[in-house]
C-alpha positions in Angstrom: 9.3 14.5 -12.5 7.9 13.6 -9.1 8.9 15.2 -5.8 10.5 12.0 -4.6 12.5 11.7 -7.9 13.7 15.3 -7.5 14.9 14.6 -4.0 16.6 11.4 -5.2 18.4 13.5 -7.9 19.5 16.1 -5.3 21.2 13.2 -3.4 22.8 11.8 -6.6 20.3 8.9 -6.9 22.7 7.1 -4.5 20.7 5.2 -1.8 23.7 5.3 0.4 24.3 9.1 0.2 22.6 10.8 3.2 24.2 14.2 2.9 24.7 16.5 -0.2 28.1 18.2 -0.9 26.7 21.4 0.6 25.7 19.6 3.9 21.9 19.0 3.4 20.7 16.0 5.3 18.2 13.7 3.5 16.0 13.0 6.5 15.9 16.7 7.5 15.2 17.7 3.9 12.3 15.1 3.6 10.9 16.2 7.0 10.9 19.9 5.8 8.7 19.0 2.8 4.9 18.8 3.0 4.5 15.1 3.3 3.0 12.2 5.3 5.5 10.2 7.2 4.8 6.6 8.1 6.9 4.0 9.9 6.7 0.2 9.5 5.5 -1.6 12.6 9.0 -2.7 13.4 10.2 0.9 12.9 12.9 -0.3 10.4 11.4 1.6 7.5 10.1 5.1 7.0 8.1 6.2 4.1 7.9 9.9 3.1 4.7 10.3 1.0 4.8 13.7 -0.8 1.9 15.8 -2.0 2.1 14.3 -5.5 1.8 10.7 -4.0 5.4 10.0 -4.8 7.3 8.3 -2.0 10.9 7.9 -0.7 11.6 5.1 1.7 14.5 5.0 4.2 15.6 1.8 6.0 18.8 1.2 8.0 21.7 2.6 6.1 19.9 3.1 2.7 17.0 4.7 0.9 15.2 4.4 -2.4 12.0 5.5 -4.2 9.1 3.3 -3.2 8.4 0.4 -5.5 5.8 1.0 -8.1 2.4 -0.2 -7.0 3.5 -0.6 -3.4 1.6 1.1 -0.6 4.1 0.2 2.1 7.9 0.3 2.4 9.3 -1.7 -0.5 12.2 -0.2 -2.5 12.0 0.4 -6.2 15.2 -1.4 -6.8 13.9 -4.6 -5.3 10.3 -4.4 -6.5 7.3 -4.8 -4.2 7.5 -7.7 -1.9 4.2 -7.2 -0.2 1.4 -9.7 -0.6 -2.2 -8.5 -1.0 -5.1 -10.3 0.4 -8.7 -9.5 -0.3 -11.5 -10.0 2.1 -15.2 -9.2 2.5 -16.0 -6.9 5.3 -19.3 -7.2 7.1 -21.3 -4.9 9.3 -19.7 -3.8 12.5 -16.2 -4.5 11.4 -16.6 -8.2 10.9 -14.4 -9.9 8.3 -14.5 -13.1 6.2 -11.5 -15.2 5.5 -8.7 -13.6 3.5 -8.5 -14.6 -0.2 -5.3 -14.7 -2.2 -7.0 -13.7 -5.4 -9.4 -11.0 -6.3 -11.6 -13.6 -8.2 -12.0 -15.7 -5.0 -12.9 -12.6 -3.0 -15.4 -11.5 -5.6 -17.0 -14.9 -5.4 -17.3 -14.6 -1.6 -18.6 -11.1 -2.0 -21.3 -12.3 -4.4 -22.4 -15.1 -2.0 -22.4 -12.6 0.9 -24.5 -10.2 -1.0 -27.0 -12.9 -1.9 -27.3 -13.9 1.8 -27.5 -10.3 2.9 -30.2 -9.5 0.3 -32.3 -12.3 1.8 -31.7 -10.9 5.2 -32.3 -7.3 4.0 -28.9 -6.0 5.1 -27.0 -5.6 1.8 -25.5 -2.1 2.5 -23.2 -3.4 5.2 -21.0 -5.5 2.9 -17.9 -4.3 1.0 -14.6 -5.6 -0.3 -11.3 -4.6 1.3 -7.7 -5.0 0.3 -5.1 -5.6 3.0 -1.4 -5.3 2.4 0.9 -7.7 4.3 4.7 -7.4 4.2 6.5 -10.5 3.0 8.8 -10.4 6.1 5.9 -11.0 8.4 6.6 -7.8 10.4 3.0 -6.7 10.4 0.6 -9.7 10.9 -2.4 -7.5 10.8 -1.5 -5.7 7.5 -2.6 -2.3 6.4 -6.1 -1.7 5.0 -6.1 0.2 1.8 -8.7 1.3 -0.8 -8.9 -0.9 -3.9 -6.9 0.5 -6.9 -8.6 1.5 -10.1 -7.2 -1.6 -11.8 -8.7 -3.8 -9.0 -12.1 -2.2 -9.3 -11.9 -2.7 -13.1 -11.0 -6.4 -12.6 -14.0 -6.8 -10.2 -16.3 -5.2 -12.9 -15.0 -7.6 -15.5 -15.4 -10.5 -13.2 -19.0 -9.6 -12.4 -19.9 -8.7 -16.0 -18.5 -12.1 -17.2 -21.0 -13.9 -15.0 
């Protein structure tokens, strides 16, 4: 059982219950745990990411475990509403256009590597994933590392060529 699941159990798995029968406050309890606390850009959502990478998200008058696969503030009960864009990053922080699919980004990456190889500057190119919330609250998104599944999909895409 994860740390976030244990906390949810302590509060009756009731996303509207903020205090236990013995007076323990959910936010105070989460803040007392070793965790990383992040807020959404609009400060509506707070994610408590615990040492086992499990996460509890609070928002307004409710809370829930974070949706599986989400790296932001989506609730498990609603599923992840974020959209992921992939883009090729160039030397000195430059970016290409965002791609809706990993396959399109890999194609762009391949073309960029071919051009960079001709120019002798291949080390400066990498693929990034950016998470954008569906509500548009963060137009810049949050950069994250590619997941293992995404890396495997890239390897399959490249090996299929």
